[in-house]
Structures are given as structure tokens and as C-alpha cells.
C-alpha positions as CSV (number, residue, x, y, z in Angstrom):
1,X,11.1,71.5,33.5
2,X,9.2,69.1,35.7
3,X,10.1,65.4,35.7
4,X,7.8,62.8,34.4
5,X,7.0,61.8,38.0
6,X,6.1,65.3,39.0
7,X,3.8,65.8,36.0
8,X,2.1,62.4,36.6
9,X,1.7,63.2,40.3
10,X,0.1,66.6,39.6
11,X,-2.3,65.0,37.1
12,X,-3.4,62.4,39.6
13,X,-3.8,64.8,42.4
14,X,-5.9,67.1,40.3
15,X,-8.0,64.7,38.4
16,X,-8.4,61.3,40.0
17,X,-10.7,60.8,43.0
18,X,-9.1,58.7,45.7
19,X,-11.8,59.3,48.2
20,X,-14.4,57.3,46.4
21,X,-13.7,53.6,46.3
22,X,-15.4,53.2,42.9
23,X,-14.7,56.0,40.4
24,X,-17.8,55.0,38.4
25,X,-20.0,55.9,41.3
26,X,-18.2,59.1,42.4
27,X,-20.6,62.0,43.2
28,X,-17.9,64.5,42.3
29,X,-18.4,66.1,45.7
30,X,-14.8,65.8,46.8
31,X,-11.9,68.1,46.1
32,X,-10.7,67.9,42.5
33,X,-12.4,66.5,39.5
34,X,-13.0,62.7,39.4
35,X,-12.6,61.2,36.0
36,X,-13.6,57.7,34.8
37,X,-10.9,55.1,34.6
38,X,-11.2,54.9,30.8
39,X,-10.5,58.7,30.6
40,X,-7.4,58.3,32.8
41,X,-6.2,55.5,30.6
42,X,-6.7,57.7,27.5
43,X,-4.8,60.5,29.2
44,X,-1.9,58.2,30.2
45,X,-1.7,57.0,26.6
46,X,-1.6,60.6,25.3
47,X,0.9,61.6,28.1
48,X,3.2,58.7,27.0
49,X,3.0,59.7,23.4
50,X,3.9,63.3,24.2
51,X,6.8,62.2,26.4
52,X,8.0,59.9,23.6
53,X,7.9,62.7,21.1
54,X,9.8,65.0,23.4
55,X,12.5,62.4,24.3
56,X,13.1,61.3,20.7
57,X,13.0,64.5,18.7
58,X,16.0,65.9,17.0
59,X,17.1,69.3,18.2
60,X,18.2,72.1,15.9
61,X,22.1,72.2,15.8
62,X,21.8,76.0,15.9
63,X,20.5,75.6,19.4
64,X,23.3,73.3,20.8
65,X,23.4,71.6,24.1
66,X,25.5,73.0,27.0
67,X,29.2,72.6,26.4
68,X,30.6,69.2,27.4
69,X,27.3,67.4,27.4
70,X,27.6,64.3,25.3
71,X,24.7,63.8,22.8
72,X,23.7,61.7,19.9
73,X,24.6,63.6,16.7
74,X,22.9,63.1,13.4
75,X,25.3,63.9,10.6
76,X,24.8,64.5,6.9
77,X,23.1,61.3,5.4
78,X,25.9,61.0,2.8
79,X,28.5,60.7,5.7
80,X,30.3,57.4,6.2
81,X,29.2,57.6,9.9
82,X,25.6,59.1,9.9
83,X,25.3,59.0,13.7
84,X,27.9,59.7,16.3
85,X,28.5,60.8,19.9
86,X,29.5,64.4,20.1
87,X,29.6,67.4,22.3
88,X,30.2,71.2,22.1
89,X,33.7,72.2,23.2
90,X,34.4,75.5,25.1
91,X,34.9,77.3,21.8
92,X,31.4,76.3,20.6
93,X,32.6,73.7,18.1
94,X,31.1,70.2,17.6
95,X,33.6,67.6,18.7
96,X,33.6,63.8,18.3
97,X,33.3,62.4,21.9
98,X,35.2,59.2,21.0
99,X,38.4,60.7,19.8
100,X,38.2,64.4,20.5
101,X,38.6,65.5,16.9
102,X,36.3,68.1,15.3
103,X,33.2,67.0,13.5
104,X,33.7,68.3,10.0
105,X,30.4,67.0,8.5
106,X,27.2,69.0,8.6
107,X,25.3,68.4,11.8
108,X,21.6,67.9,11.0
109,X,20.4,67.5,14.6
110,X,21.2,66.1,18.1
111,X,19.4,64.3,20.8
112,X,20.0,64.0,24.5
113,X,21.1,60.7,25.8
114,X,18.6,59.6,28.5
115,X,20.0,57.2,31.1
């Protein structure tokens, strides 16, 4: 998967004219497709929303992260601790990353922790 920087750079290289000083007066004769500043702003807003959605979505616990990767775990809502830090051990079990004990509650989802 490409990084945010790589996706943004690719968009700019393919869609924003840097040869014309004023994008409003671009004759579209240069390489790539020149877009108005407003369209670029709208695209950036949509890009940000899609990145936010991807970064904050809950993953299905049936598709766990790689073993050892600490993630935010969403437990059963009736649990005393509805959220916790957990990881998958080498045997494929969910483990509490604070104390190393197995997580017995039903895991509803998990999120990566982005630094």
C-alpha cells in the first residue's frame, strides 16, 4: 500500500499544472491535466475523508493483525473494559498487551495504532 505522501504526490504530478503560473489561465497544452484550484481543494477534502475512514475503521477480528502487533481492541460493550490494547500471540490467541493475560471477552473489532 502506498503512503499518504506517495498518493498525494502522484495526484499532484498527474493533475496539477506547475508549468502555468496561473491555473485559471492554463491552456492545458502541457503534460498532464490541469485542474482549477477549487477542484484540487475538493479533491483534497475527499482524499482526507477517505484517509480518515481508512485510518479509523474497525477491522474484523476474524482477520487479525500480524502476531505481536499491538492494536486497539474493541471488546463486548457489556465488558467492564470496553477498549484495551491487545495483540495476537504466536498461537493465534488475543492477549492483553498490558499484562499478557488472554482476552476472554468477545472481540468486536480492532484498529491499528498510528504513530
